[in-house]
Residue, then its C-alpha position, 0 to 999 in steps of 0.5 A: m794363748k794367742q788371744l791373750l798374747d795379742a791383747a798384751a801386744a796391742e797394749r805394747q806389753v810384749l811383741s806380737r807373735r804370728l800363729a805359725e811362730m807360736f806353733e813352731n815354738a809351742r814347747d817354749f811356753h809355760v801356761y797357767v790355766d784356771a776355770d776361765g781359760v788361759g790366765g798367763l804364759v811365758a816362753l823360754h827360748i834358747d838362743l845359744i848353748d848357755l843362753a836363753e831368753v825369758r819372753s812373752l810374759v803375759v798375765r790376764h788382767d784379773l789375775r795380775g798382782g796374784g803371783i802368777g807372773r812370778l810362778l811362770v818366770q820361776a818355771a822358765i828359770k827351773e827349765a833353763k837350769h834343767l837344760e844347763m843354761s848358765r844365763v837367761y835374759t829378758f827385754t822388758r818395760i817392767p824391770a823392777f819385777f824381774e830385778r826382784m827375781g834376781f835379774v840385773a840390768v845390763d847394757r844391750a851390747e853385753l848380749p850376743y847379736k842373736a838376742f836381737k833377732d826379734c827386734l827387727q819385727c818390733p814397731l819401735f825398732p830402732g828406738c827400743d824403750e825396753t830394759a835388757l836384764l840378765r840373770d846368772l843361773t850359776d849362782g845357786i839361787s832359786 
């Protein structure tokens, strides 16, 4: 998992995560595994009683375009609903992917301050080039 995440971070697709942080948040991750090993991952990180972040979405290069990313995000959303979250958000450079899954672009100011805790670790801070997107989970859409 760490190797796949590090490779994606080197390509500026996601934020890098320290190994200790990954161990601390191991239960946040949904992982896709095939015969070649870890093929993809995503994390659902709870921020507030009703708000969680879908983060660290990575799919191995040879599996991209095959629906693995969609399945991983759907798993995270299913878990968020099970935990009775009313909203999930993400920061991404591929907003169209998330928009196809019911997320809508929002002004960063609409998210609580806690949503920006990882921003201080980002090498692009404060000049972030990611889009903030939010999905309402109370709409009944799967």
